[in-house]
ROLO-849202 format. One record per residue (C-alpha): residue in three letters; x, z, y negated. Coordinates in pm, whole numbers, plus 32768, in hexadecimal, padded with zeros to 4 digits. Last residue first. Example, Ala and Ser with C-alpha at 12.3 -4.5 7.8 and 13.67 -1.06 7.14 Angstrom:
2
SER855782CA806A ALA84CE830C81C2 
This chain:
352
ARG7E02386FA2D0 LEU7D973706A308 SER7E6E3694A432 LEU7E40352FA49A GLY7DE534E1A612 LEU7CE233D3A5CC ASN7C293451A6FF ALA7AD433F5A669 VAL7ACD3357A51C ARG79BB33B4A42B GLY7A693504A3E9 TYR7B713443A33E ILE7A8733ECA223 ALA79EE3542A211 ARG7B3735FBA216 GLN7BBD352FA0E9 GLU7A763564A020 ALA7A9336F1A04B LEU7C0536D19FE6 TYR7BB635FE9EC0 VAL7AC7370B9E41 ASP7BC8381D9E4E PHE7CC237319DB0 ALA7BCF36F59C92 HIS7B9938669C5E ARG7D0238B09C47 GLU7D47379F9B4B ALA7C15381C9A80 GLN7CB939709A6D ALA7E0638E69A10 TYR7D66381698F1 ARG7CD039489872 ALA7E103A0D9886 ALA7EC738E897C4 GLN7DB3391296AC HIS7DF83A919694 ASP7F723A4F968A LEU7F4839459573 ASP7E7B3A389496 SER7E48394C9367 GLY7D33388993F1 ASP7CBA372F9451 THR7E1B367F946B LEU7E8037309598 LEU7D3C36F69640 ARG7D2C357D95FC ALA7E98355B966A VAL7E3D361397AF ALA7D28352B97F4 ALA7DED33E997A4 GLY7EFA344698A7 LYS7DE434AA9998 VAL7D3F33589979 LEU7E8A32A799A5 ALA7EE633689AD1 LEU7D83332F9B69 PRO7DA231B99B41 VAL7EFE31BF9BD0 GLY7EC232779D1B ARG7D8A33299D95 GLY7D1331FF9E61 LEU7C7C32D89F66 LEU7D4C3250A085 PRO7E9732869FD2 ASP7E703401A010 TYR7EA634BF9ECF SER7FBF35739E0C ALA7F72368A9D11 ALA803137099BEA ALA817C36389BE3 ASP80AF35249C7B GLY800235029B31 ILE8015361C9A3D VAL80E8374F99F3 VAL80B1383E98B8 TRP81A938D597C7 GLY81CD39BC9695 PRO818F3B01973E GLY81233AB6989A CYS806539B19963 LEU8023392D9AC3 GLN80AB3A419B94 SER807D3A259D16 ARG80AA38AA9D10 LEU7F87380A9DE1 SER7FCB37349F14 SER7F4F360F9FE6 SER805C355CA0A2 ALA80B933F3A07F PRO82363407A082 TYR82EE32B7A0AC GLY837531FCA1D7 ARG842630AFA1E5 VAL83FD2F9AA2ED ALA84E72E72A2E1 PRO84492D19A32B LEU84652CACA498 GLU854B2B8BA4D1 ARG846B2A5AA52D GLY83BE29DFA661 ASP826B2A64A5DB ILE827E2B25A499 SER81B92A55A39F SER80E329A6A4A4 HIS80402AEAA517 THR80142B89A3B8 VAL7EA92B71A35C GLN7DFD2B3AA4B5 PRO7EF92C34A540 LEU7E6E2D3AA45E LEU7D082D49A4D1 LYS7D192DAFA63B THR7E462E8CA63F ARG7F2F2E82A77B ARG802B2D90A6CC HIS805C2E99A5BD GLU80B92FA1A6BE ALA81E42EC4A72C TRP82422E79A5C2 PHE825D2FEDA56A TRP83043050A6BA THR84172F56A67C SER84392FCEA514 ARG84453144A583 SER854230EFA699 SER8634307AA592 ARG85FD3194A486 ASP861D32AAA586 GLN84F23324A64C ASN84A93495A6E4 ALA83CC3518A5CF LEU830833E3A57A VAL81C43461A5D8 ASP821735ADA523 ARG81FD3507A3D9 GLU808734CBA3F3 LEU8016336AA3C4 CYS7FEC3252A2CE LEU804F30EEA345 ALA808D2FD8A244 VAL80B02E5DA249 VAL80DC2DCDA0EA LEU80D32C4EA0EF LYS81B72B7EA004 ARG81502A3B9F5C GLY81DC2A979E0A PRO80AC2B659DAF LEU80362C359ED0 LEU7F5C2BE19FFC ALA7EC72D13A0A7 SER7EFB2E06A1CD TYR7E852F5EA242 TRP7EBD3032A369 TRP7E393180A3C5 GLY7EAB32B8A47C PHE7EF1333BA5E2 GLU7DCD32ADA6B7 VAL7DA03173A5DE ALA7CE53135A49E GLU7CE22FD5A40E ILE7CDD2F64A2A2 HIS7CFE2DF9A21A LEU7CFE2DC9A0AE ARG7C6B2C76A053 CYS7D2B2B649F88 ASP7D2F2A6DA0AF HIS7E0A2947A031 PHE7ED528EDA16F GLY7F562783A15F SER80AC27D3A1D3 PRO80B6292DA265 ALA810E2A45A16A ASP82752ABFA169 PRO82A12C15A212 TYR82AE2D55A13A ALA82BC2E88A210 LEU822C2FF3A1CF LEU82263132A292 CYS8150323BA1EA VAL818333BAA212 LYS808B34C2A241 GLN80E43639A251 ASP7F9036D7A20A THR7EF837E0A12A TYR802B3828A06B ARG8036392F9F61 ARG815938F39E80 SER827B39C59DEA ALA836738F59D11 PRO834A39F89BD9 ALA82FC39289AAE ILE840D38DE99BE GLN84DA37A29A14 GLY841437419B4C ALA8449373E9CB8 ALA83DA35E39D42 ARG827835759D7E GLY826034CF9C2F THR832135299B03 ALA81FC35479A11 GLU82533685994E ILE81BA369A97F2 VAL827C3770970A PHE8208381B95CC GLY829538839477 THR83B637A09468 GLN8522378D941C ILE85FA3679949D ILE8774365F94CA PHE88093507951B GLY893F345B9598 ALA891C34AA96FA GLY87F93591971A ARG878C36D3968B VAL8616375C9663 GLU85E7387A957A TRP849A39229595 GLY839739D894BC GLY83333B439473 GLY84833B9293F2 ARG85563AE594E9 ARG85103AA4965E GLU862439D296FD THR860D388397B4 HIS874637D19839 LEU87203661989C ASP882635D69986 THR8782347B9985 ALA86E433B69868 GLY8718325298F1 LEU85F731DC9808 ARG85B8328096C5 ILE846732299625 GLU83DF326794C7 ALA826732639496 GLY81D1317E9399 SER80BE30E69468 ALA818D2FA89495 ILE828C30749551 VAL818330FC963B GLU80FE2F999674 ASP82682F2796D2 LEU8279304897CA LEU81362FD69869 TRP81AD2E77988B ARG82EF2EEA9934 GLU82162FB19A2B PHE81412E8A9A7A ALA82642D909A9F VAL82FC2E8A9B9B ARG81B42EB69C51 ASP81652D549C83 VAL7FED2D809C8E LEU7ECA2D369D69 VAL7D952DAE9CA9 GLY7C342E359CF9 HIS7AFD2D749CAE GLY79D72E089BF5 PHE79812F6F9BA6 ALA78222F589C2A ASN78AE2ECA9D74 LEU77D12DBC9E10 VAL789A2C9D9D88 ALA79CB2D4E9E39 PRO79342CF59F89 ASN79292E13A081 GLU79592DA5A1E6 HIS79272E83A31A VAL79BC2E39A46A GLY792B2F12A580 ASN78793064A569 GLY795F3124A656 GLY7A4F31AEA554 TRP7AE830EEA428 LEU7B1D2F7FA457 ALA7B192F0DA2F4 VAL7B222DD0A226 ASN7B322E10A0A3 GLY7AD82D309F80 SER7B512C1B9EAE LEU7C852CC79E19 MET7CD22C069CD0 PRO7E172B4D9C9A PHE7F012BCA9B7F GLN7ED62B039A42 LEU7FC92BCD996A GLN7EEC2B769845 LYS7DCC2C4998D5 PHE7EAB2D809893 SER7EAB2D449718 ASP7D3C2D32971A GLY7D192E8197C9 ILE7E1E2F2396E2 GLY7D4630139610 LEU7D90314996DD GLY7C1A315B974B ALA7C352FEB97A3 LEU7D4730329884 ALA7C9731459947 GLY7B50306E9953 HIS7C132F4499ED LEU7CCE30279AE2 THR7B7D309E9B6C PRO7B832F649C3D ASP7C9430039D1F MET7DF22F889D0C ILE7EC52F019E31 GLU802F2F009DE4 GLY806830659E33 PRO81D3307A9EA4 LYS82E6309F9DA9 PHE840B2FA79D6B GLY84CC2FF39C25 PRO847D2FF39AAC ILE85C22FE899E7 PRO86C030E5997F ALA860931EB9A66 ARG8609335799DB GLU84D8333098EA LEU84B633E697B5 LEU838733B096DC ALA838C342B9570 VAL826234549498 ARG8208349D9332 ALA809734C99333 GLY7FAC33CC9271 SER7E9533C2936D ARG7F1A327493EC ALA80643329943F LEU7FB3342A9518 ALA7EE4332695D8 LEU801E3258960D ALA80F33375967C ALA7FE434019765 GLY7F9E32B79813 CYS81163273982E GLY815433B798DD ALA803D339D99CA PRO809732349A1B GLY820932749A5B GLY82FC32B19934 GLY835434249980 ILE839B353B988A VAL82B0352E976A VAL831335E0962A PHE822136349523 ASP8217368B93B4 PHE837735EE937A VAL84A5364092C7 ARG85F5359292EC HIS876C35DC9300 MET885534C79348 
C-alpha cells in the first residue's frame, strides 16, 4: 500500500501522540507509526498537576476525566535536614496530580489520535527511511509512505533518522517494584525521601498496587547481580523513615516483589533537527523523574512542535526554532536540578 502524508510521526508515546493529534486537528494528513503492537508497561504512573493544562491544550481534557483515575492528594517529603514537609494538592495552583494506569492511559491517547483523524499503524517494526526528492520514503511491512517531514518521538532508544549521539549529565537509574497495597490503605499522597545515595518515592496506584522506587547513580549498583540487587533494594527500603509506613504490611512476611531497573539519566541529543526531520520528547531530551518532566511536558512539546510546523512554510526553519527552545529548556532544567539536589548534604549523586 502506497500512501502520501504531510507528516509522519515515528513513536506512539505521549510526545508522538501530542504531535500527531495537534497536527491532525490543524488539518494536516498525519501517520503515526508505533513499533509495539499494543501499549505495554512503562513506568511513570504519577502525573504532575500540569497534566490537566497539557490535555486541555490538546482538546482532550474532558475525555481524560472520563477515565476516572484517582487524584494525587499531595506530597510528603523528607528531603535534607528540615524534617518532614507536606504539600497538600489543594494549595497547588495547577490542582491535583493524577495516579494513572499507564497502559490504559497510553491506549486512551492512541484512541484520541485516531479520533483526531490521524492514521495509526501499530506493530510498525523494521522501518526503512530514505530521503527522496526533498521528502522521505518510509517503508514498513505492507506499506510505503511518502512524506515531506518526519517527527521522531522514539524515546531514549536510538532513533530512525537522528544520530544517536547524546550528551549525558548523569547516569541515574530507577529501580521499581510493585507490591500489593495493604488492606485498608487509601493514602493518595506521593511519599519522597532522600537518602545518602539517592532518593525514594512511593504512591498508591489504580488496581491497589503500590509503586516503590529508588533513583540513584548507576555505579552504586556496579557489583550487584539481579538477585542481590533485589535483596539490597528491600533492605535499604526498611532503613527509610517515611516509606515503611506506606509499604510495611504489604511486604512483611511475604515473598518480596520483583525489582526492575529503568534508565533515569538526564541527557540531550547532540543533533535535534535536520533537513526534513526533528526529534521531540525523550528522543530529544530526557529528564530526572524528581522534577516531573515526564508525560505532561512530552504532551506540551508535541503540541508545540505541531504549532510551529503548521505556522510557516519553511519547515526546517521552524524545526530549528524548536531545537533552539529545547536546548534552552534543558539548560534551565539543569540549573533547577542542581538547586534541588544541592539542598541535601551528602546525597552522593553525581551531577556532572
